[in-house]
VOPAGU-2260 file (C-alpha; in pm, 1 decimal, decimal comma):
REM VOPAGU-2260
SITE   aa  ch    i         X         Y         Z
SITE  MET   A    0   12182,3    7004,6    7240,4
SITE  GLN   A    1   11919,5    7040,7    7511,6
SITE  ARG   A    2   12166,4    6925,7    7778,8
SITE  GLY   A    3   12419,3    7182,1    7650,4
SITE  ALA   A    4   12162,2    7460,9    7661,3
SITE  ARG   A    5   12060,7    7359,8    8012,5
SITE  PHE   A    6   12426,1    7366,1    8119,6
SITE  ILE   A    7   12464,7    7717,9    7979,4
SITE  HIS   A    8   12149,6    7828,2    8165,5
SITE  SER   A    9   12285,1    7676,4    8485,8
SITE  VAL   A   10   12620,4    7850,0    8446,7
SITE  ARG   A   11   12449,8    8183,7    8379,4
SITE  THR   A   12   12236,4    8138,3    8688,4
SITE  GLN   A   13   12534,3    8052,1    8906,2
SITE  LEU   A   14   12736,6    8347,9    8778,2
SITE  ALA   A   15   12451,9    8588,0    8843,9
SITE  LEU   A   16   12400,7    8452,1    9193,7
SITE  TRP   A   17   12769,5    8464,6    9279,5
SITE  HIS   A   18   12797,2    8820,0    9146,0
SITE  THR   A   19   12514,7    8923,3    9375,8
SITE  ALA   A   20   12668,0    8732,6    9664,0
SITE  VAL   A   21   13004,9    8906,5    9624,2
SITE  LEU   A   22   12831,0    9243,6    9615,0
SITE  ALA   A   23   12642,9    9143,3    9927,2
SITE  LEU   A   24   12966,4    9060,9   10111,1
SITE  VAL   A   25   13102,9    9403,4   10020,7
SITE  LEU   A   26   12790,4    9579,1   10141,7
SITE  VAL   A   27   12738,8    9389,1   10464,4
SITE  ALA   A   28   13099,2    9326,5   10570,3
SITE  PRO   A   29   13080,6    9293,3   10949,0
SITE  VAL   A   30   13217,6    9558,6   11179,7
SITE  SER   A   31   13456,3    9418,4   11439,7
SITE  ALA   A   32   13387,4    9447,9   11812,2
SITE  ALA   A   33   13680,8    9688,4   11848,0
SITE  GLN   A   34   13541,3    9909,0   11572,7
SITE  ARG   A   35   13194,7    9907,1   11730,3
SITE  SER   A   36   13333,7   10005,9   12070,3
SITE  THR   A   37   13512,1   10307,0   11923,9
SITE  SER   A   38   13251,1   10397,9   11663,1
SITE  PRO   A   39   13082,5   10737,1   11702,6
SITE  ALA   A   40   12705,2   10766,3   11699,5
SITE  TRP   A   41   12692,7   10866,6   11334,1
SITE  ARG   A   42   12805,0   10520,6   11224,5
SITE  SER   A   43   12484,0   10354,0   11338,8
SITE  PRO   A   44   12259,0   10494,6   11058,4
SITE  PHE   A   45   12513,9   10375,4   10801,2
SITE  GLN   A   46   12520,6   10018,5   10933,5
SITE  LYS   A   47   12143,0   10019,6   10982,6
SITE  LEU   A   48   12093,3   10119,4   10618,4
SITE  LEU   A   49   12314,4    9834,1   10502,2
SITE  ASP   A   50   12134,3    9584,9   10723,9
SITE  ASP   A   51   11786,2    9704,7   10623,3
SITE  HIS   A   52   11869,0    9700,6   10253,0
SITE  TRP   A   53   12022,9    9355,2   10274,2
SITE  GLN   A   54   11723,3    9206,9   10455,2
SITE  TRP   A   55   11497,1    9369,7   10196,5
SITE  SER   A   56   11706,6    9219,1    9915,2
SITE  LEU   A   57   11671,8    8871,1   10063,7
SITE  ARG   A   58   11295,0    8906,7   10101,2
SITE  GLU   A   59   11258,4    9021,7    9741,3
SITE  ASN   A   60   11490,5    8748,3    9607,8
SITE  PRO   A   61   11399,3    8426,8    9790,9
SITE  VAL   A   62   11604,8    8199,9    9564,4
SITE  LEU   A   63   11911,9    8416,3    9622,6
SITE  ALA   A   64   11849,3    8393,0    9996,3
SITE  THR   A   65   11848,5    8014,5    9975,0
SITE  THR   A   66   12168,3    8021,1    9770,7
SITE  LEU   A   67   12339,6    8228,1   10039,5
SITE  GLY   A   68   12227,7    7994,7   10317,0
SITE  ASP   A   69   11934,2    8197,2   10452,0
SITE  HIS   A   70   11644,1    7950,2   10463,7
SITE  ARG   A   71   11366,5    8179,0   10581,8
SITE  TYR   A   72   11223,8    8206,3   10229,7
SITE  ASP   A   73   11294,1    7856,8   10096,6
SITE  ARG   A   74   10933,2    7800,0    9992,3
SITE  GLN   A   75   10896,7    8124,1    9797,3
SITE  LEU   A   76   10988,1    8231,6    9444,1
SITE  GLY   A   77   10929,0    8605,8    9441,0
SITE  ASP   A   78   10689,9    8828,2    9247,4
SITE  LEU   A   79   10729,5    8918,1    8877,0
SITE  SER   A   80   10419,7    9136,6    8849,9
SITE  VAL   A   81   10432,8    9499,5    8740,4
SITE  GLY   A   82   10278,6    9596,9    9074,1
SITE  ALA   A   83   10567,2    9432,1    9257,4
SITE  MET   A   84   10814,3    9606,0    9026,5
SITE  ASP   A   85   10654,5    9942,3    9102,1
SITE  ARG   A   86   10666,2    9873,7    9474,5
SITE  ARG   A   87   11032,5    9774,0    9458,8
SITE  ALA   A   88   11109,2   10090,1    9262,7
SITE  ARG   A   89   10940,9   10307,3    9528,0
SITE  GLU   A   90   11126,2   10128,2    9806,4
SITE  SER   A   91   11454,5   10170,1    9617,7
SITE  VAL   A   92   11386,9   10543,7    9599,1
SITE  MET   A   93   11347,3   10547,6    9976,8
SITE  PHE   A   94   11672,1   10355,8   10028,9
SITE  LEU   A   95   11853,8   10587,0    9788,6
SITE  ALA   A   96   11727,1   10893,6    9974,5
SITE  GLN   A   97   11857,7   10748,4   10300,7
SITE  ALA   A   98   12192,8   10669,2   10140,3
SITE  ASN   A   99   12227,3   11018,8    9996,4
SITE  ALA   A  100   12139,1   11176,0   10331,2
SITE  LEU   A  101   12422,2   11003,3   10517,7
SITE  ASP   A  102   12715,4   11213,7   10636,2
SITE  THR   A  103   13024,1   11063,6   10470,9
SITE  THR   A  104   13287,2   11297,9   10613,2
SITE  ARG   A  105   13383,1   11065,8   10896,4
SITE  LEU   A  106   13333,9   10734,5   10719,6
SITE  SER   A  107   13641,8   10522,3   10665,4
SITE  PRO   A  108   13769,9   10479,2   10306,1
SITE  SER   A  109   13627,5   10125,1   10283,6
SITE  GLU   A  110   13290,7   10243,1   10416,4
SITE  ARG   A  111   13281,2   10520,6   10156,5
SITE  VAL   A  112   13342,0   10264,3    9884,2
SITE  THR   A  113   13064,7   10045,4   10023,0
SITE  LEU   A  114   12824,3   10338,8   10034,2
SITE  ALA   A  115   12919,5   10443,6    9680,6
SITE  ILE   A  116   12845,7   10092,6    9553,2
SITE  LEU   A  117   12509,4   10089,5    9725,5
SITE  ARG   A  118   12419,4   10435,1    9592,3
SITE  ARG   A  119   12508,3   10338,1    9238,0
SITE  ASP   A  120   12317,5   10011,3    9258,4
SITE  LEU   A  121   12008,2   10187,1    9391,6
SITE  ALA   A  122   12036,5   10472,8    9140,7
SITE  GLU   A  123   12052,9   10226,0    8850,3
SITE  THR   A  124   11753,0   10037,8    8986,7
SITE  VAL   A  125   11550,5   10358,1    9015,1
SITE  GLU   A  126   11655,9   10479,6    8671,1
SITE  GLY   A  127   11589,6   10142,2    8511,1
SITE  SER   A  128   11235,7   10134,9    8649,1
SITE  ARG   A  129   11148,8   10427,8    8420,6
SITE  PHE   A  130   11208,1   10231,1    8101,9
SITE  GLY   A  131   10990,6    9969,5    7936,5
SITE  GLN   A  132   11280,4    9727,2    7914,7
SITE  ARG   A  133   11222,4    9633,9    8278,8
SITE  THR   A  134   10923,3    9425,2    8172,3
SITE  ILE   A  135   11128,6    9218,5    7926,4
SITE  LEU   A  136   11188,5    8927,9    8160,7
SITE  PHE   A  137   11355,0    8688,1    7920,0
SITE  THR   A  138   11605,7    8676,5    7635,9
SITE  THR   A  139   11690,4    8422,4    7368,7
SITE  TYR   A  140   11904,8    8244,2    7625,7
SITE  TYR   A  141   11736,2    8286,1    7961,5
SITE  GLY   A  142   11412,4    8364,1    8139,9
SITE  TRP   A  143   11227,4    8308,0    8464,9
SITE  HIS   A  144   11094,2    7975,9    8333,2
SITE  THR   A  145   11436,6    7834,6    8244,0
SITE  GLY   A  146   11575,1    7963,3    8572,0
SITE  PHE   A  147   11306,6    7773,3    8758,8
SITE  ALA   A  148   11385,4    7457,6    8561,3
SITE  ASP   A  149   11744,9    7489,3    8683,0
SITE  LEU   A  150   11652,9    7491,6    9053,0
SITE  GLY   A  151   11713,8    7119,7    9084,2
SITE  VAL   A  152   12069,4    7178,3    8960,2
SITE  THR   A  153   12152,8    7501,8    9140,5
SITE  HIS   A  154   11984,4    7393,7    9465,4
SITE  PRO   A  155   12037,6    7017,6    9505,9
SITE  PHE   A  156   11846,1    6814,1    9762,3
SITE  ARG   A  157   12081,0    6762,8   10055,0
SITE  ASP   A  158   11809,2    6670,6   10301,5
SITE  ARG   A  159   11434,7    6638,7   10339,6
SITE  ALA   A  160   11393,3    7011,4   10404,5
SITE  ASP   A  161   11551,0    7091,1   10065,7
SITE  TYR   A  162   11312,4    6852,1    9894,0
SITE  GLU   A  163   11006,2    6991,3   10073,6
SITE  ALA   A  164   11113,8    7346,0    9988,5
SITE  TYR   A  165   11140,7    7248,5    9622,6
SITE  VAL   A  166   10793,0    7091,3    9628,2
SITE  ALA   A  167   10656,5    7408,5    9786,6
SITE  ARG   A  168   10817,9    7614,9    9512,1
SITE  LEU   A  169   10659,6    7385,1    9253,7
SITE  GLY   A  170   10325,5    7476,5    9407,8
SITE  ALA   A  171   10411,7    7846,5    9395,9
SITE  TYR   A  172   10525,9    7834,3    9033,5
SITE  PRO   A  173   10183,7    7881,6    8862,5
SITE  ARG   A  174   10137,7    8218,0    9034,7
SITE  TYR   A  175   10501,2    8310,4    8970,0
SITE  ASN   A  176   10471,5    8213,8    8603,3
SITE  ARG   A  177   10142,0    8398,0    8566,9
SITE  GLY   A  178   10307,2    8713,6    8696,8
SITE  GLY   A  179   10584,5    8678,9    8439,0
SITE  ILE   A  180   10340,9    8620,3    8153,6
SITE  GLU   A  181   10116,8    8910,5    8250,2
SITE  THR   A  182   10415,1    9142,5    8283,2
SITE  THR   A  183   10559,8    9059,5    7942,8
SITE  ARG   A  184   10217,3    9044,8    7775,8
SITE  ALA   A  185   10186,3    9424,4    7775,4
SITE  ASP   A  186   10503,9    9455,3    7566,7
SITE  LEU   A  187   10388,3    9179,8    7333,4
SITE  ASP   A  188   10056,5    9358,6    7273,9
SITE  ALA   A  189   10244,2    9680,6    7195,5
SITE  LEU   A  190   10472,5    9497,9    6951,1
SITE  LEU   A  191   10208,3    9306,3    6753,7
SITE  PRO   A  192   10087,5    9599,1    6536,1
SITE  HIS   A  193   10443,8    9626,6    6399,9
SITE  VAL   A  194   10466,8    9255,6    6305,5
SITE  ASP   A  195   10414,4    9147,0    5944,0
SITE  LEU   A  196   10389,1    8773,0    6012,8
SITE  LEU   A  197   10341,1    8605,7    6350,3
SITE  ILE   A  198   10411,3    8231,6    6372,1
SITE  LEU   A  199   10304,8    8047,6    6687,2
SITE  ASN   A  200   10179,8    7704,3    6788,6
SITE  ASP   A  201    9826,6    7597,9    6875,2
SITE  SER   A  202    9871,4    7604,8    7254,0
SITE  GLU   A  203   10024,8    7952,9    7238,0
SITE  ALA   A  204    9735,8    8076,7    7023,7
SITE  ARG   A  205    9482,0    7942,9    7270,2
SITE  GLU   A  206    9672,6    8090,8    7563,8
SITE  MET   A  207    9689,0    8433,5    7398,4
SITE  THR   A  208    9320,0    8447,8    7317,9
SITE  LYS   A  209    9155,8    8211,5    7569,2
SITE  GLU   A  210    8975,7    8059,9    7268,8
SITE  THR   A  211    8950,4    7683,7    7224,2
SITE  SER   A  212    8872,8    7717,8    6852,5
SITE  LEU   A  213    9190,6    7782,2    6654,3
SITE  ILE   A  214    8989,1    7955,6    6382,1
SITE  LYS   A  215    8858,5    8207,6    6636,0
SITE  ALA   A  216    9200,4    8231,0    6796,6
SITE  GLY   A  217    9376,7    8303,8    6467,6
SITE  ARG   A  218    9130,1    8572,8    6369,6
SITE  ALA   A  219    9147,6    8728,0    6715,4
SITE  ILE   A  220    9529,2    8741,0    6705,8
SITE  ARG   A  221    9526,1    8897,4    6359,1
SITE  LYS   A  222    9297,8    9171,2    6494,0
SITE  MET   A  223    9564,3    9243,3    6756,5
SITE  GLY   A  224    9784,5    9385,8    6483,4
SITE  PRO   A  225    9993,7    9134,7    6279,9
SITE  GLY   A  226    9948,7    9146,6    5905,1
SITE  TYR   A  227    9936,2    8767,6    5887,6
SITE  VAL   A  228    9917,2    8486,7    6144,1
SITE  ALA   A  229   10037,2    8128,5    6100,9
SITE  ILE   A  230    9937,9    7872,3    6363,6
SITE  LYS   A  231   10137,5    7548,0    6379,6
SITE  LYS   A  232    9938,0    7235,9    6468,8
SITE  GLY   A  233   10216,7    6979,6    6479,8
SITE  GLU   A  234   10124,6    6656,8    6300,4
SITE  HIS   A  235    9793,3    6817,4    6199,7
SITE  GLY   A  236    9950,2    7086,9    5980,4
SITE  ALA   A  237    9906,1    7463,1    5997,3
SITE  LEU   A  238    9658,0    7746,5    5957,5
SITE  LEU   A  239    9721,7    8080,6    5787,1
SITE  PHE   A  240    9516,7    8396,0    5841,2
SITE  GLY   A  241    9507,6    8722,3    5647,2
SITE  GLU   A  242    9271,3    9017,1    5670,8
SITE  ASN   A  243    8986,9    8840,2    5490,1
SITE  GLU   A  244    9176,7    8529,6    5386,7
SITE  PHE   A  245    9223,8    8183,1    5528,8
SITE  PHE   A  246    9430,7    7878,1    5434,7
SITE  SER   A  247    9456,0    7534,2    5595,4
SITE  CYS   A  248    9742,9    7298,6    5526,3
SITE  GLY   A  249    9780,7    6942,7    5649,6
SITE  ALA   A  250   10111,6    6790,0    5751,1
SITE  TYR   A  251   10297,4    6575,8    5501,0
SITE  PRO   A  252   10202,0    6214,2    5587,7
SITE  LEU   A  253   10486,3    5991,1    5702,6
SITE  GLU   A  254   10489,6    5625,4    5801,8
SITE  ASP   A  255   10773,8    5665,1    6051,1
SITE  ILE   A  256   10859,6    5957,6    6275,4
SITE  HIS   A  257   11192,8    5925,1    6455,1
SITE  ASP   A  258   11227,0    6258,1    6636,5
SITE  PRO   A  259   10968,7    6541,3    6627,6
SITE  THR   A  260   11205,0    6779,3    6812,6
SITE  GLY   A  261   11264,4    7092,9    6607,8
SITE  ALA   A  262   10986,8    7034,8    6355,5
SITE  GLY   A  263   10809,0    7356,6    6449,8
SITE  ASP   A  264   11128,1    7561,5    6423,6
SITE  THR   A  265   11205,1    7401,0    6087,8
SITE  PHE   A  266   10856,2    7492,2    5968,2
SITE  ALA   A  267   10911,3    7857,2    6064,6
SITE  GLY   A  268   11260,2    7857,1    5913,6
SITE  GLY   A  269   11128,0    7702,9    5592,9
SITE  MET   A  270   10862,7    7972,4    5564,2
SITE  ALA   A  271   11113,6    8249,8    5624,7
SITE  GLY   A  272   11367,9    8096,8    5386,8
SITE  TYR   A  273   11115,4    8064,0    5104,3
SITE  LEU   A  274   10992,8    8420,8    5145,1
SITE  ALA   A  275   11344,2    8564,8    5172,4
SITE  GLY   A  276   11468,0    8375,8    4868,3
SITE  THR   A  277   11180,7    8420,1    4623,7
SITE  VAL   A  278   10949,5    8704,5    4725,6
SITE  THR   A  279   11001,7    9080,4    4701,5
SITE  LYS   A  280   10655,8    9188,5    4821,8
SITE  VAL   A  281   10462,7    8939,2    5033,5
SITE  ASN   A  282   10103,7    8854,3    4949,9
SITE  PHE   A  283    9871,7    8580,1    5068,6
SITE  THR   A  284    9942,3    8354,5    4769,1
SITE  ASP   A  285   10315,0    8361,9    4845,3
SITE  LEU   A  286   10244,6    8288,6    5210,8
SITE  ARG   A  287   10038,3    7983,4    5114,8
SITE  LYS   A  288   10337,6    7848,3    4923,8
SITE  ALA   A  289   10564,0    7933,1    5216,0
SITE  VAL   A  290   10341,1    7733,3    5452,7
SITE  ILE   A  291   10363,2    7430,3    5223,0
SITE  TYR   A  292   10739,4    7476,7    5194,2
SITE  GLY   A  293   10773,0    7494,6    5572,3
SITE  SER   A  294   10560,6    7182,6    5615,4
SITE  VAL   A  295   10772,3    6993,6    5362,4
SITE  LEU   A  296   11096,9    7086,3    5539,1
SITE  ALA   A  297   10950,7    6992,7    5877,8
SITE  SER   A  298   10860,3    6649,6    5737,7
SITE  PHE   A  299   11228,4    6586,9    5664,4
SITE  THR   A  300   11335,6    6697,3    6011,6
SITE  VAL   A  301   11131,0    6431,0    6189,6
SITE  GLU   A  302   11274,1    6148,2    5978,0
SITE  ALA   A  303   11596,4    6138,5    6182,7
SITE  PHE   A  304   11744,3    6256,3    6509,4
SITE  SER   A  305   11838,6    6621,7    6553,1
SITE  LEU   A  306   11979,1    6776,8    6230,5
SITE  GLU   A  307   12091,7    6450,3    6071,3
SITE  ARG   A  308   11829,8    6449,4    5794,9
SITE  LEU   A  309   11864,1    6819,8    5716,8
SITE  ARG   A  310   12242,3    6790,3    5680,3
SITE  LYS   A  311   12196,3    6542,5    5395,5
SITE  LEU   A  312   11894,9    6712,9    5238,3
SITE  SER   A  313   11914,1    6829,4    4876,7
SITE  MET   A  314   11709,6    7089,3    4690,1
SITE  ASP   A  315   11591,9    6820,9    4448,2
SITE  GLU   A  316   11442,5    6621,8    4738,8
SITE  ILE   A  317   11260,7    6931,2    4862,9
SITE  LYS   A  318   11115,5    7009,0    4521,3
SITE  GLU   A  319   11008,5    6648,7    4467,2
SITE  ARG   A  320   10829,0    6628,1    4801,7
SITE  TYR   A  321   10670,1    6971,1    4744,9
SITE  GLU   A  322   10519,9    6850,0    4416,6
SITE  THR   A  323   10404,9    6525,3    4577,1
SITE  PHE   A  324   10241,0    6718,1    4861,1
SITE  LYS   A  325   10072,3    6942,8    4605,1
SITE  LEU   A  326    9928,9    6647,4    4416,2
SITE  MET   A  327    9809,9    6483,9    4738,7
SITE  SER   A  328    9628,2    6800,6    4843,8
SITE  GLN   A  329    9451,5    6876,1    4515,1
SITE  PHE   A  330    9092,2    6785,6    4441,4
SITE  GLU   A  331    8859,2    6851,9    4153,6
SITE  ALA   A  332    8563,6    7086,4    4148,5
SITE  LEU   A  333    8213,1    6944,1    4182,6
SITE  THR   A  334    8023,3    6905,1    3857,3
C-alpha cells in the first residue's frame, strides 16, 4: 500500500513537472538567426520579457530547474513562507504589467499565442494570491513533504554531483519544512474553532503547543477552539479533553504485535464509527466510550499485517474485547 501511494505521488510529481516544462518550451521557444536579423526593434522587449520571466521561474522553483537540466540551483528547495508568496505575487504583478504593455500588432501569430499564455498564467497567479487557498500547501494525496520524499525517485543519482546536491537539499529541508508548517498553521488556527473533535497523536500535540506535558498540550489545544481533543499515545493509550473534563485510557494489552501500521487511523475510525452509529448528540460520556471502542479496534489491527485482521473481524469479537477491556480497567473505591 505504501509503495503504491509513493508511486502515485511520483507520477503526480512527474506530470506536474512535465506540464511546466512543456509550458516553458512554448514560452521560451528560440528565435532563429534569420528571424533575429530581420526582427524590428519592438521584438526585443517581448523576448526580454520571456527570458526574464523564465529565469525568475527557475530561481523560484529550484527542483524544476534541476529537472529541466539547469543545475545552478541544485542545492536549493525554494521558499514556502507567506513572505515569499507575497513577494512572488508582487513580482508577478510587475511581469503582468510588462506583458500587458507590449505592442502586439506586429507580433507573429505564434508569438501572440505565447504572450497570451504568459498573460493568462500571470493573471491567474496574481488572482490566486488574493485567496486563502494559496496557503493550503497539501491535499489528501500530496504535499511538500511527500514531494521531497520523492526526490530520490524523480532525481536519481547519476554522478557524485547529483548525490552531493541531494545531501545539500537534505540540509535545507528543515528550513523548507518549517516554512510549509508556518504557512499552513495560520489556516489550521482559523479552522480549529469550527471543529467539534480533534484527534491527533502525541508528537503532533507537542509540536502544536511546544509543551512536553501532554496534559498541558491537550488543554492548550482545546483552548484553541475544538470542542473536544483526543490525543493518541500509541501503545500507551489515549487522552481525552473536554472543557472541564478529562479521561485517560490505556491501550488494550497484547502479547504479540505483528504490524502497528494503521493502528492510529483505526483508532480514529473506531471513534467516528461508534459516534456515528450510536450517538445523536455527543457528550463527554459518549466520547469516553468512543475512545475505548477505538482502542479496542486498534488492538485488532496490530494483530496481523495490513487489513488482514480487520477483514475477518466480527461484531461479537469487538463486543467481547470491549467488555474484557472494561473489566481490566475497573477498580473499586477506597473504603
